Kinemage of the C-alpha trace (Angstrom):
@kinemage 1
@onewidth
@group {chain A} dominant
@subgroup {mainchain}
@vectorlist {calphas} color= white
{ca met a 1} P 7.998 -9.435 -30.683
{ca ser a 2} L 8.102 -13.195 -31.841
{ca arg a 3} L 4.874 -15.151 -31.257
{ca thr a 4} L 6.326 -17.328 -28.388
{ca ala a 5} L 7.368 -13.614 -26.453
{ca his a 6} L 3.704 -12.627 -27.180
{ca gln a 7} L 2.209 -15.399 -25.582
{ca val a 8} L 4.374 -15.259 -22.645
{ca glu a 9} L 3.172 -11.733 -22.095
{ca leu a 10} L -0.118 -12.145 -22.542
{ca ser a 11} L -0.028 -15.085 -20.133
{ca arg a 12} L 1.684 -12.614 -17.373
{ca ala a 13} L -1.150 -10.159 -18.262
{ca val a 14} L -4.185 -12.602 -17.846
{ca trp a 15} L -2.391 -13.537 -14.551
{ca asp a 16} L -1.711 -10.010 -13.413
{ca val a 17} L -5.129 -9.164 -14.197
{ca leu a 18} L -7.033 -12.111 -12.618
{ca ala a 19} L -4.718 -11.527 -9.294
{ca ser a 20} L -4.571 -8.051 -8.835
{ca gln a 21} L -8.025 -7.094 -10.120
{ca gly a 22} L -10.347 -10.082 -9.553
{ca ile a 23} L -12.489 -12.264 -11.859
{ca glu a 24} L -14.865 -9.652 -12.419
{ca arg a 25} L -12.505 -7.413 -14.102
{ca leu a 26} L -11.201 -10.166 -16.178
{ca thr a 27} L -11.885 -8.995 -19.613
{ca ile a 28} L -9.884 -8.841 -23.136
{ca arg a 29} L -9.898 -4.921 -22.646
{ca ala a 30} L -7.898 -5.504 -19.349
{ca val a 31} L -5.624 -8.000 -20.509
{ca ala a 32} L -4.803 -5.965 -23.694
{ca ala a 33} L -3.926 -2.818 -21.351
{ca ala a 34} L -1.902 -4.886 -19.068
{ca ala a 35} L 0.097 -6.501 -21.546
{ca gly a 36} L 0.164 -2.995 -23.688
{ca cys a 37} L -0.960 -4.173 -26.925
{ca thr a 38} L -4.201 -3.934 -28.943
{ca thr a 39} L -7.922 -6.277 -27.959
{ca gly a 40} L -7.159 -7.674 -31.601
{ca leu a 41} L -3.975 -9.540 -30.422
{ca val a 42} L -5.355 -10.673 -27.289
{ca met a 43} L -8.409 -12.173 -29.174
{ca his a 44} L -6.329 -13.909 -31.643
{ca arg a 45} L -5.042 -15.781 -28.504
{ca phe a 46} L -8.050 -15.570 -26.749
{ca pro a 47} L -10.994 -15.160 -28.451
{ca asn a 48} L -13.366 -14.902 -25.260
{ca arg a 49} L -13.393 -14.543 -21.432
{ca his a 50} L -14.044 -18.036 -20.909
{ca ala a 51} L -10.419 -18.853 -22.849
{ca leu a 52} L -8.876 -16.545 -20.605
{ca leu a 53} L -10.224 -18.239 -17.701
{ca lys a 54} L -9.364 -21.660 -18.919
{ca his a 55} L -5.761 -20.243 -19.779
{ca ala a 56} L -5.274 -18.703 -16.147
{ca arg a 57} L -6.361 -22.200 -14.440
{ca gln a 58} L -3.866 -23.815 -16.608
{ca leu a 59} L -1.333 -21.735 -15.869
{ca leu a 60} L -1.782 -22.136 -12.267
{ca his a 61} L -2.139 -26.173 -12.480
{ca glu a 62} L 1.429 -25.843 -14.546
{ca arg a 63} L 3.167 -23.625 -11.838
{ca thr a 64} L 2.081 -25.497 -8.851
{ca arg a 65} L 2.498 -29.065 -10.259
{ca glu a 66} L 6.141 -28.008 -11.459
{ca arg a 67} L 6.877 -26.381 -7.967
{ca ala a 68} L 5.526 -29.550 -6.370
{ca asp a 69} L 7.675 -31.828 -8.404
{ca ala a 70} L 10.941 -29.932 -7.618
{ca leu a 71} L 9.886 -30.019 -3.509
{ca glu a 72} L 9.289 -33.696 -4.236
{ca ala a 73} L 12.534 -34.431 -5.891
{ca glu a 74} L 14.438 -32.191 -2.993
{ca ala a 75} L 12.924 -33.744 -0.190
{ca gly a 76} L 14.906 -36.411 2.094
{ca asn a 77} L 11.892 -38.437 2.729
{ca pro a 78} L 8.163 -38.801 2.125
{ca arg a 79} L 7.323 -36.975 5.483
{ca ala a 80} L 9.465 -33.896 4.345
{ca ala a 81} L 8.047 -34.014 0.714
{ca leu a 82} L 4.439 -34.312 2.022
{ca arg a 83} L 4.926 -31.085 4.161
{ca ala a 84} L 6.962 -29.224 1.296
{ca val a 85} L 4.166 -30.080 -0.993
{ca leu a 86} L 1.240 -28.984 1.062
{ca ala a 87} L 2.900 -25.882 2.355
{ca gln a 88} L 3.464 -24.867 -1.252
{ca gly a 89} L -0.165 -24.687 -1.927
{ca met a 90} L -0.943 -22.495 1.003
{ca ala a 91} L -0.656 -18.229 0.750
{ca leu a 92} L 2.573 -18.137 2.483
{ca asp a 93} L 4.135 -15.254 0.451
{ca glu a 94} L 3.170 -12.819 -2.523
{ca arg a 95} L 3.347 -15.372 -5.013
{ca thr a 96} L 1.226 -18.083 -3.597
{ca ala a 97} L -1.438 -15.435 -2.303
{ca ala a 98} L -1.854 -14.429 -5.888
{ca glu a 99} L -2.062 -17.871 -7.197
{ca ser a 100} L -4.689 -18.596 -4.213
{ca ile a 101} L -6.633 -15.660 -5.467
{ca val a 102} L -6.299 -16.909 -9.265
{ca trp a 103} L -7.767 -20.320 -7.828
{ca met a 104} L -10.633 -18.800 -6.088
{ca gly a 105} L -11.701 -16.728 -9.194
{ca phe a 106} L -11.581 -19.826 -11.212
{ca leu a 107} L -13.467 -21.793 -8.688
{ca ala a 108} L -16.099 -19.173 -8.857
{ca ala a 109} L -16.507 -18.818 -12.447
{ca ala a 110} L -16.399 -22.712 -12.489
{ca val a 111} L -19.882 -22.879 -10.849
{ca gly a 112} L -22.553 -23.463 -13.739
{ca asp a 113} L -19.887 -23.665 -16.493
{ca glu a 114} L -19.321 -27.305 -17.127
{ca asp a 115} L -16.176 -26.665 -19.333
{ca leu a 116} L -14.533 -24.769 -16.688
{ca leu a 117} L -15.808 -27.260 -14.158
{ca thr a 118} L -14.341 -30.295 -15.896
{ca leu a 119} L -11.011 -28.675 -16.034
{ca his a 120} L -10.879 -28.009 -12.447
{ca arg a 121} L -12.129 -31.472 -11.442
{ca thr a 122} L -9.071 -32.811 -13.655
{ca asn a 123} L -6.347 -30.734 -12.127
{ca asn a 124} L -7.820 -31.225 -8.516
{ca lys a 125} L -7.702 -34.909 -9.220
{ca ala a 126} L -4.004 -34.837 -10.034
{ca trp a 127} L -3.252 -32.873 -6.609
{ca arg a 128} L -5.924 -35.509 -4.741
{ca val a 129} L -3.802 -38.291 -6.120
{ca arg a 130} L -0.388 -36.610 -5.616
{ca ile a 131} L -1.100 -35.941 -1.699
{ca ser a 132} L -2.985 -39.531 -1.289
{ca arg a 133} L 0.632 -40.774 -2.887
{ca leu a 134} L 2.415 -39.099 -0.455
{ca val a 135} L 0.299 -39.842 2.526
{ca ser a 136} L 0.562 -43.499 1.601
{ca ala a 137} L 4.213 -43.207 1.250
{ca thr a 138} L 4.837 -41.643 4.734
{ca glu a 139} L 2.253 -44.538 6.489
{ca pro a 140} L 2.461 -47.356 4.003
{ca asp a 141} L 0.585 -49.799 6.333
{ca trp a 142} L -2.324 -47.442 6.499
{ca pro a 143} L -5.455 -49.097 4.613
{ca glu a 144} L -6.533 -46.827 1.590
{ca glu a 145} L -9.434 -45.672 2.969
{ca arg a 146} L -7.210 -44.054 5.728
{ca val a 147} L -5.004 -42.642 3.337
{ca thr a 148} L -7.898 -41.047 0.895
{ca thr a 149} L -9.392 -39.579 3.925
{ca thr a 150} L -6.319 -38.189 5.362
{ca ala a 151} L -5.336 -36.717 2.190
{ca phe a 152} L -8.563 -35.165 1.660
{ca ala a 153} L -8.446 -33.555 5.151
{ca leu a 154} L -4.961 -31.902 4.418
{ca ile a 155} L -6.328 -30.819 0.988
{ca ala a 156} L -9.287 -29.051 2.698
{ca met a 157} L -7.123 -27.476 5.543
{ca val a 158} L -4.376 -26.227 2.964
{ca glu a 159} L -6.683 -24.882 0.532
{ca gly a 160} L -9.062 -23.451 3.097
{ca ala a 161} L -6.229 -21.641 4.599
{ca ala a 162} L -4.659 -20.330 1.175
{ca ala a 163} L -7.917 -18.918 0.839
{ca leu a 164} L -8.423 -17.442 4.130
{ca ala a 165} L -4.725 -16.021 4.211
{ca ser a 166} L -5.076 -14.523 0.532
{ca thr a 167} L -8.008 -12.230 1.720
{ca asp a 168} L -6.806 -11.534 5.264
{ca pro a 169} L -3.361 -11.843 5.376
{ca ala a 170} L -3.187 -10.049 8.770
{ca ala a 171} L -5.162 -12.791 10.568
{ca tyr a 172} L -3.399 -15.480 8.606
{ca pro a 173} L 0.124 -14.868 8.223
{ca ala a 174} L 2.608 -17.280 7.035
{ca ala a 175} L 3.988 -18.343 10.576
{ca val a 176} L 0.045 -19.147 11.503
{ca gln a 177} L -0.359 -20.909 8.292
{ca ser a 178} L 2.785 -23.342 8.990
{ca ala a 179} L 1.426 -23.649 12.509
{ca met a 180} L -1.701 -24.867 10.978
{ca leu a 181} L -0.264 -27.302 8.928
{ca asp a 182} L 2.134 -28.708 11.477
{ca ala a 183} L -0.438 -29.360 13.865
{ca thr a 184} L -2.795 -30.852 11.256
{ca leu a 185} L 0.214 -33.016 10.402
{ca ala a 186} L 0.834 -34.058 13.989
{ca gly a 187} L -3.066 -34.663 14.336
{ca phe a 188} L -2.980 -37.477 11.744
{ca gly a 189} L 0.396 -38.690 13.032
{ca leu a 190} L 2.789 -37.423 10.011
{ca thr a 191} L 5.351 -35.683 11.604
């Protein structure tokens, strides 16, 4: 297997362990077992648990950024782009529920870890900038303060819904989450 193939397989294993077993079970040994390789091979790429966590968070950022870029490019107008980008941040299917679990695990690990917290803040800032830009494009006459407040409220609703749905999908199925998003957008006059 090539070096790149090993990296892809290790990335998949890090993701799978974190999403299916939780942050407390994310270890070098668990990643090696999931990847079907030795702990030495994992440690060559990820020398410690901290490196595993950073990698998982970066993967999450890259996946959601690429998906949001595509949704935004495909949308017919700023309103459609705003709704589509926000919806992809919810736990509407298996993939996005797993992403929410990874995000929550990383966030829990970041408490008290300045390096992980800095990474989280950097990626979260990119998300806030995107949503603020889309709100502003949807309502170009709104003052900056209203745009920012609205964007932050939308982000809080979406991320809260994703966290709740990923841990209690029966109470927060996709249809309920979508209705929550639509009601929130309507409440801000963004439909």
